[in-house]
NUMI-254293 format. One record per residue: residue number from 1; x, y, z of N, C-alpha, C, CB in turn. Coordinates in pm, whole numbers, m for minus. Glycine has a CB too. Example, Ala and Ser with C-alpha at 12.3 -4.5 7.8 and 13.67 -1.06 7.14 Angstrom:
// residues 2
+-------+--------+--------+--------+--------+--------+--------+--------+--------+--------+--------+--------+--------+
| vexti |    npx |    npy |    npz |   capx |   capy |   capz |    cpx |    cpy |    cpz |   cbpx |   cbpy |   cbpz |
+-------+--------+--------+--------+--------+--------+--------+--------+--------+--------+--------+--------+--------+
|     1 |   1319 |   m569 |    780 |   1230 |   m450 |    780 |   1320 |   m330 |    780 |   1131 |   m447 |    905 |
|     2 |   1285 |   m225 |    708 |   1367 |   m106 |    714 |   1290 |      3 |    787 |   1408 |    m60 |    572 |
+-------+--------+--------+--------+--------+--------+--------+--------+--------+--------+--------+--------+--------+
***
This chain:
// residues 137
+-------+--------+--------+--------+--------+--------+--------+--------+--------+--------+--------+--------+--------+
| vexti |    npx |    npy |    npz |   capx |   capy |   capz |    cpx |    cpy |    cpz |   cbpx |   cbpy |   cbpz |
+-------+--------+--------+--------+--------+--------+--------+--------+--------+--------+--------+--------+--------+
|     1 |     83 |   m119 |      5 |      1 |     m4 |     m2 |     88 |    126 |     m2 |    m98 |     m6 |    115 |
|     2 |     62 |    211 |    m86 |    142 |    332 |   m100 |     71 |    452 |    m48 |    180 |    355 |   m242 |
|     3 |    150 |    550 |      3 |     96 |    671 |     51 |     60 |    765 |    m63 |    192 |    735 |    144 |
|     4 |    m52 |    840 |    m39 |    m78 |    935 |   m155 |     32 |   1050 |   m154 |   m229 |   1002 |   m144 |
|     5 |     53 |   1100 |   m279 |    156 |   1198 |   m295 |     97 |   1344 |   m274 |    221 |   1182 |   m438 |
|     6 |     65 |   1376 |   m156 |     12 |   1509 |   m131 |    103 |   1599 |    m38 |   m127 |   1493 |    m68 |
|     7 |    230 |   1554 |    m21 |    326 |   1632 |     46 |    373 |   1750 |    m28 |    435 |   1553 |     81 |
|     8 |    360 |   1757 |   m160 |    409 |   1863 |   m239 |    305 |   1980 |   m244 |    441 |   1811 |   m378 |
|     9 |    179 |   1950 |   m221 |     74 |   2047 |   m228 |     92 |   2164 |   m133 |    m53 |   1982 |   m202 |
|    10 |    116 |   2143 |      1 |    136 |   2259 |     88 |    255 |   2341 |     48 |    151 |   2215 |    229 |
|    11 |    354 |   2275 |      1 |    472 |   2349 |    m44 |    452 |   2431 |   m166 |    580 |   2259 |    m68 |
|    12 |    372 |   2379 |   m262 |    334 |   2446 |   m371 |    245 |   2569 |   m343 |    272 |   2355 |   m456 |
|    13 |    165 |   2546 |   m246 |     82 |   2663 |   m195 |    168 |   2771 |   m142 |    m15 |   2619 |    m83 |
|    14 |    275 |   2736 |    m65 |    364 |   2835 |    m10 |    440 |   2908 |   m114 |    457 |   2774 |     84 |
|    15 |    478 |   2840 |   m223 |    541 |   2895 |   m335 |    449 |   2996 |   m408 |    583 |   2786 |   m424 |
|    16 |    329 |   2956 |   m430 |    234 |   3050 |   m490 |    208 |   3170 |   m405 |    105 |   2982 |   m517 |
|    17 |    193 |   3149 |   m279 |    176 |   3262 |   m185 |    301 |   3359 |   m190 |    156 |   3206 |    m38 |
|    18 |    421 |   3298 |   m200 |    545 |   3382 |   m204 |    547 |   3470 |   m331 |    674 |   3291 |   m199 |
|    19 |    509 |   3404 |   m440 |    522 |   3487 |   m565 |    405 |   3593 |   m567 |    517 |   3392 |   m700 |
|    20 |    294 |   3555 |   m507 |    183 |   3656 |   m505 |    215 |   3776 |   m421 |     54 |   3594 |   m453 |
|    21 |    263 |   3741 |   m297 |    301 |   3855 |   m200 |    420 |   3938 |   m258 |    343 |   3794 |    m52 |
|    22 |    511 |   3870 |   m323 |    623 |   3947 |   m379 |    577 |   4035 |   m492 |    733 |   3854 |   m429 |
|    23 |    483 |   3990 |   m577 |    437 |   4072 |   m683 |    358 |   4194 |   m633 |    355 |   3992 |   m775 |
|    24 |    271 |   4174 |   m540 |    194 |   4276 |   m484 |    283 |   4375 |   m407 |     89 |   4218 |   m396 |
|    25 |    371 |   4334 |   m326 |    461 |   4424 |   m258 |    565 |   4495 |   m348 |    532 |   4348 |   m152 |
|    26 |    597 |   4433 |   m462 |    678 |   4503 |   m563 |    606 |   4619 |   m626 |    720 |   4407 |   m670 |
|    27 |    479 |   4595 |   m662 |    400 |   4704 |   m723 |    372 |   4812 |   m612 |    261 |   4647 |   m784 |
|    28 |    358 |   4777 |   m486 |    344 |   4874 |   m376 |    466 |   4959 |   m361 |    316 |   4803 |   m245 |
|    29 |    582 |   4897 |   m359 |    706 |   4977 |   m343 |    740 |   5058 |   m461 |    819 |   4890 |   m314 |
|    30 |    716 |   5016 |   m582 |    739 |   5097 |   m701 |    649 |   5214 |   m708 |    724 |   5017 |   m823 |
|    31 |    520 |   5188 |   m676 |    417 |   5302 |   m671 |    447 |   5397 |   m571 |    279 |   5254 |   m645 |
|    32 |    507 |   5356 |   m452 |    540 |   5443 |   m337 |    659 |   5531 |   m388 |    579 |   5356 |   m201 |
|    33 |    758 |   5468 |   m457 |    871 |   5543 |   m511 |    833 |   5648 |   m606 |    964 |   5453 |   m576 |
|    34 |    733 |   5611 |   m696 |    688 |   5711 |   m793 |    617 |   5824 |   m717 |    592 |   5645 |   m901 |
|    35 |    535 |   5793 |   m629 |    467 |   5905 |   m552 |    560 |   5988 |   m475 |    365 |   5853 |   m457 |
|    36 |    664 |   5924 |   m416 |    766 |   5996 |   m337 |    840 |   6094 |   m434 |    868 |   5891 |   m267 |
|    37 |    880 |   6039 |   m547 |    961 |   6131 |   m636 |    870 |   6240 |   m699 |   1032 |   6049 |   m752 |
|    38 |    747 |   6216 |   m717 |    659 |   6326 |   m771 |    622 |   6427 |   m667 |    532 |   6269 |   m829 |
|    39 |    587 |   6380 |   m548 |    531 |   6467 |   m439 |    648 |   6526 |   m359 |    432 |   6383 |   m342 |
|    40 |    739 |   6453 |   m319 |    838 |   6495 |   m226 |    920 |   6623 |   m270 |    930 |   6380 |   m202 |
|    41 |    973 |   6634 |   m388 |   1046 |   6761 |   m425 |    950 |   6881 |   m427 |   1116 |   6746 |   m567 |
|    42 |    828 |   6866 |   m456 |    737 |   6982 |   m475 |    676 |   7028 |   m340 |    623 |   6946 |   m577 |
|    43 |    661 |   6940 |   m245 |    590 |   6974 |   m121 |    667 |   7076 |    m46 |    567 |   6852 |    m34 |
|    44 |    795 |   7067 |    m20 |    862 |   7175 |     64 |    860 |   7305 |     m1 |   1005 |   7143 |     94 |
|    45 |    859 |   7308 |   m138 |    863 |   7432 |   m210 |    735 |   7512 |   m206 |    898 |   7407 |   m347 |
|    46 |    625 |   7440 |   m174 |    490 |   7503 |   m164 |    477 |   7591 |    m42 |    381 |   7396 |   m160 |
|    47 |    447 |   7714 |    m65 |    417 |   7797 |     62 |    296 |   7748 |    130 |    397 |   7950 |     29 |
|    48 |    297 |   7763 |    260 |    186 |   7710 |    343 |    181 |   7563 |    345 |     55 |   7762 |    296 |
|    49 |    288 |   7498 |    360 |    305 |   7350 |    374 |    216 |   7305 |    485 |    455 |   7308 |    405 |
|    50 |    106 |   7239 |    447 |     m5 |   7208 |    542 |     23 |   7080 |    613 |   m141 |   7198 |    469 |
|    51 |    m50 |   7053 |    720 |    m39 |   6930 |    798 |    m78 |   6812 |    713 |   m126 |   6937 |    923 |
|    52 |   m170 |   6838 |    619 |   m214 |   6725 |    532 |    m98 |   6680 |    445 |   m335 |   6766 |    444 |
|    53 |    m15 |   6773 |    395 |     98 |   6734 |    317 |    201 |   6662 |    401 |    160 |   6853 |    250 |
|    54 |    220 |   6702 |    528 |    314 |   6634 |    615 |    268 |   6492 |    640 |    331 |   6710 |    747 |
|    55 |    136 |   6472 |    666 |     83 |   6343 |    686 |    103 |   6251 |    565 |    m60 |   6355 |    719 |
|    56 |     82 |   6310 |    450 |     95 |   6235 |    324 |    243 |   6187 |    304 |     48 |   6325 |    201 |
|    57 |    338 |   6276 |    336 |    484 |   6236 |    330 |    508 |   6128 |    427 |    579 |   6357 |    360 |
|    58 |    457 |   6141 |    551 |    478 |   6041 |    652 |    416 |   5902 |    610 |    417 |   6091 |    785 |
|    59 |    291 |   5907 |    546 |    229 |   5781 |    501 |    317 |   5721 |    393 |     84 |   5805 |    447 |
|    60 |    373 |   5795 |    306 |    461 |   5737 |    207 |    583 |   5669 |    267 |    504 |   5843 |    111 |
|    61 |    638 |   5733 |    369 |    750 |   5667 |    437 |    705 |   5536 |    507 |    814 |   5763 |    539 |
|    62 |    588 |   5539 |    556 |    538 |   5415 |    632 |    514 |   5305 |    527 |    398 |   5444 |    717 |
|    63 |    474 |   5343 |    403 |    461 |   5235 |    305 |    584 |   5166 |    262 |    398 |   5284 |    191 |
|    64 |    697 |   5245 |    275 |    823 |   5173 |    242 |    855 |   5073 |    348 |    941 |   5270 |    227 |
|    65 |    824 |   5091 |    474 |    842 |   4998 |    575 |    748 |   4878 |    564 |    827 |   5064 |    702 |
|    66 |    622 |   4906 |    525 |    532 |   4794 |    502 |    575 |   4705 |    383 |    393 |   4846 |    478 |
|    67 |    619 |   4771 |    284 |    664 |   4692 |    166 |    788 |   4607 |    203 |    698 |   4789 |     43 |
|    68 |    872 |   4665 |    283 |    990 |   4592 |    336 |    945 |   4462 |    410 |   1073 |   4685 |    436 |
|    69 |    851 |   4476 |    499 |    796 |   4360 |    574 |    730 |   4257 |    477 |    689 |   4411 |    680 |
|    70 |    661 |   4307 |    380 |    597 |   4217 |    290 |    698 |   4137 |    204 |    504 |   4295 |    203 |
|    71 |    807 |   4212 |    172 |    915 |   4140 |     93 |    984 |   4035 |    176 |   1021 |   4241 |     41 |
|    72 |   1006 |   4056 |    303 |   1062 |   3964 |    391 |    961 |   3847 |    399 |   1092 |   4031 |    529 |
|    73 |    837 |   3872 |    413 |    738 |   3760 |    420 |    752 |   3679 |    290 |    587 |   3815 |    439 |
|    74 |    759 |   3737 |    180 |    771 |   3667 |     51 |    896 |   3576 |     52 |    778 |   3771 |    m69 |
|    75 |   1008 |   3624 |    106 |   1130 |   3550 |    110 |   1111 |   3426 |    198 |   1244 |   3638 |    163 |
|    76 |   1048 |   3444 |    320 |   1031 |   3332 |    408 |    939 |   3227 |    352 |    981 |   3379 |    537 |
|    77 |    826 |   3277 |    293 |    735 |   3180 |    221 |    800 |   3105 |    109 |    616 |   3251 |    164 |
|    78 |    884 |   3179 |     39 |    951 |   3113 |    m80 |   1048 |   3010 |    m26 |   1027 |   3219 |   m173 |
|    79 |   1120 |   3039 |     78 |   1215 |   2939 |    130 |   1143 |   2822 |    187 |   1306 |   2998 |    235 |
|    80 |   1030 |   2845 |    253 |    946 |   2746 |    315 |    887 |   2655 |    199 |    830 |   2817 |    403 |
|    81 |    859 |   2721 |     86 |    794 |   2653 |    m21 |    889 |   2575 |   m106 |    721 |   2749 |   m104 |
|    82 |   1014 |   2568 |    m81 |   1113 |   2477 |   m152 |   1202 |   2563 |   m251 |   1032 |   2360 |   m234 |
|    83 |   1235 |   2679 |   m218 |   1329 |   2753 |   m307 |   1465 |   2694 |   m322 |   1345 |   2890 |   m257 |
|    84 |   1505 |   2623 |   m226 |   1643 |   2564 |   m222 |   1645 |   2432 |   m297 |   1690 |   2540 |    m74 |
|    85 |   1530 |   2382 |   m332 |   1528 |   2244 |   m397 |   1547 |   2263 |   m548 |   1389 |   2164 |   m368 |
|    86 |   1580 |   2157 |   m614 |   1601 |   2163 |   m763 |   1472 |   2184 |   m829 |   1666 |   2035 |   m818 |
|    87 |   1361 |   2136 |   m781 |   1228 |   2154 |   m846 |   1151 |   2271 |   m799 |   1146 |   2034 |   m826 |
|    88 |   1209 |   2369 |   m722 |   1139 |   2477 |   m663 |   1149 |   2603 |   m742 |   1187 |   2500 |   m528 |
|    89 |   1119 |   2598 |   m878 |   1130 |   2714 |   m960 |   1039 |   2828 |   m916 |   1101 |   2677 |  m1099 |
|    90 |    906 |   2796 |   m884 |    816 |   2898 |   m850 |    851 |   2960 |   m720 |    682 |   2847 |   m849 |
|    91 |    883 |   2876 |   m628 |    931 |   2924 |   m495 |   1054 |   3012 |   m501 |    962 |   2807 |   m407 |
|    92 |   1144 |   2966 |   m584 |   1273 |   3045 |   m606 |   1243 |   3181 |   m665 |   1372 |   2969 |   m702 |
|    93 |   1145 |   3180 |   m756 |   1101 |   3308 |   m822 |   1043 |   3404 |   m715 |    990 |   3280 |   m938 |
|    94 |    960 |   3348 |   m630 |    901 |   3428 |   m522 |   1005 |   3478 |   m424 |    797 |   3347 |   m448 |
|    95 |   1104 |   3402 |   m400 |   1208 |   3445 |   m311 |   1292 |   3550 |   m365 |   1290 |   3336 |   m275 |
|    96 |   1329 |   3536 |   m495 |   1415 |   3639 |   m561 |   1336 |   3764 |   m587 |   1474 |   3586 |   m694 |
|    97 |   1205 |   3757 |   m618 |   1127 |   3874 |   m638 |   1103 |   3945 |   m497 |    992 |   3836 |   m710 |
|    98 |   1092 |   3870 |   m397 |   1086 |   3920 |   m259 |   1212 |   3991 |   m216 |   1060 |   3805 |   m165 |
|    99 |   1325 |   3933 |   m258 |   1448 |   4000 |   m228 |   1472 |   4132 |   m300 |   1558 |   3911 |   m257 |
|   100 |   1425 |   4135 |   m429 |   1433 |   4258 |   m499 |   1340 |   4361 |   m438 |   1401 |   4238 |   m644 |
|   101 |   1226 |   4312 |   m400 |   1138 |   4411 |   m333 |   1194 |   4468 |   m202 |   1004 |   4347 |   m305 |
|   102 |   1253 |   4376 |   m125 |   1321 |   4420 |     m5 |   1430 |   4522 |    m30 |   1380 |   4304 |     65 |
|   103 |   1512 |   4499 |   m132 |   1614 |   4587 |   m166 |   1562 |   4733 |   m207 |   1692 |   4524 |   m278 |
|   104 |   1455 |   4733 |   m287 |   1399 |   4864 |   m331 |   1338 |   4929 |   m212 |   1294 |   4850 |   m446 |
|   105 |   1261 |   4852 |   m125 |   1198 |   4914 |     m8 |   1300 |   4957 |     93 |   1100 |   4818 |     58 |
|   106 |   1407 |   4891 |    102 |   1514 |   4937 |    202 |   1575 |   5063 |    156 |   1626 |   4831 |    221 |
|   107 |   1599 |   5081 |     28 |   1660 |   5205 |    m13 |   1558 |   5317 |      7 |   1709 |   5197 |   m161 |
|   108 |   1426 |   5293 |    m15 |   1322 |   5392 |      9 |   1311 |   5423 |    160 |   1186 |   5342 |    m46 |
|   109 |   1322 |   5323 |    246 |   1314 |   5347 |    387 |   1433 |   5430 |    436 |   1307 |   5215 |    462 |
|   110 |   1553 |   5401 |    381 |   1666 |   5479 |    420 |   1659 |   5616 |    369 |   1790 |   5417 |    377 |
|   111 |   1608 |   5635 |    249 |   1587 |   5768 |    196 |   1492 |   5849 |    278 |   1537 |   5761 |     56 |
|   112 |   1388 |   5787 |    320 |   1287 |   5849 |    408 |   1346 |   5881 |    542 |   1166 |   5758 |    426 |
|   113 |   1426 |   5790 |    603 |   1480 |   5807 |    734 |   1581 |   5920 |    744 |   1541 |   5683 |    777 |
|   114 |   1668 |   5925 |    634 |   1774 |   6031 |    648 |   1739 |   6151 |    559 |   1919 |   5974 |    609 |
|   115 |   1624 |   6164 |    522 |   1579 |   6288 |    441 |   1598 |   6407 |    524 |   1428 |   6280 |    393 |
|   116 |   1681 |   6507 |    484 |   1700 |   6628 |    574 |   1573 |   6711 |    565 |   1830 |   6717 |    532 |
|   117 |   1545 |   6769 |    679 |   1437 |   6867 |    693 |   1306 |   6814 |    634 |   1476 |   6999 |    624 |
|   118 |   1257 |   6706 |    692 |   1130 |   6654 |    640 |   1010 |   6747 |    647 |   1096 |   6533 |    713 |
|   119 |   1024 |   6853 |    723 |    929 |   6949 |    722 |    989 |   7087 |    708 |    848 |   6937 |    838 |
|   120 |    933 |   7177 |    632 |   1001 |   7299 |    604 |    953 |   7404 |    717 |    968 |   7349 |    450 |
|   121 |    882 |   7363 |    804 |    838 |   7459 |    914 |    899 |   7417 |   1046 |    679 |   7465 |    928 |
|   122 |    925 |   7516 |   1126 |    971 |   7479 |   1256 |    901 |   7571 |   1358 |   1126 |   7488 |   1265 |
|   123 |    893 |   7522 |   1483 |    824 |   7600 |   1588 |    913 |   7713 |   1634 |    785 |   7511 |   1710 |
|   124 |    861 |   7834 |   1635 |    940 |   7949 |   1688 |    868 |   8011 |   1802 |    967 |   8055 |   1579 |
|   125 |    936 |   8101 |   1865 |    873 |   8173 |   1976 |    803 |   8301 |   1933 |    977 |   8207 |   2080 |
|   126 |    785 |   8313 |   1798 |    713 |   8439 |   1753 |    568 |   8424 |   1778 |    736 |   8470 |   1600 |
|   127 |    494 |   8525 |   1782 |    354 |   8524 |   1806 |    273 |   8440 |   1689 |    306 |   8676 |   1814 |
|   128 |    335 |   8435 |   1571 |    276 |   8366 |   1464 |    272 |   8209 |   1496 |    355 |   8397 |   1334 |
|   129 |    379 |   8170 |   1557 |    392 |   8024 |   1589 |    473 |   7945 |   1500 |    266 |   7963 |   1593 |
|   130 |    469 |   7967 |   1372 |    551 |   7901 |   1277 |    627 |   7991 |   1185 |    472 |   7812 |   1202 |
|   131 |    737 |   7955 |   1137 |    813 |   8039 |   1041 |    886 |   7949 |    942 |    917 |   8132 |   1116 |
|   132 |    913 |   8000 |    827 |    986 |   7926 |    729 |   1131 |   7905 |    772 |    980 |   7996 |    598 |
|   133 |   1191 |   7792 |    736 |   1326 |   7761 |    768 |   1418 |   7865 |    704 |   1360 |   7619 |    723 |
|   134 |   1383 |   7910 |    587 |   1469 |   8008 |    506 |   1480 |   8144 |    564 |   1414 |   8024 |    368 |
|   135 |   1384 |   8185 |    652 |   1384 |   8323 |    699 |   1473 |   8338 |    812 |   1250 |   8368 |    736 |
|   136 |   1508 |   8237 |    887 |   1604 |   8245 |   1000 |   1539 |   8299 |   1129 |   1723 |   8335 |    962 |
|   137 |   1415 |   8326 |   1136 |   1350 |   8375 |   1250 |   1298 |   8263 |   1344 |   1240 |   8462 |   1208 |
+-------+--------+--------+--------+--------+--------+--------+--------+--------+--------+--------+--------+--------+
***
């Protein structure tokens, strides 16, 4: 009596999950980069930099960290799905795509974290309450 060959199915499911999560997180991180590059240079130049714009920039920064976590999840699922085996092509693709996503998201997270003067306004002691960084008051 032979055992049914269903040991490969859960691993195949993990490989499919890895490639799906990697693809979605890759689209997320590329879209976040596009939004960051379109919005970020223009926002500080706009007079009256609002709290809504600051929240939008912070949300873009948070999306880099979320995409980084999703890329790590894709790598873990790909490795659990058999990426190291000879027959694990789909799992290997999910792992490599997840690694590419992690690399792009990590660069975005570092760019967000070390971005100088993330807000063009600073609190001052003047009666107005806020002043531009360029005025020196």
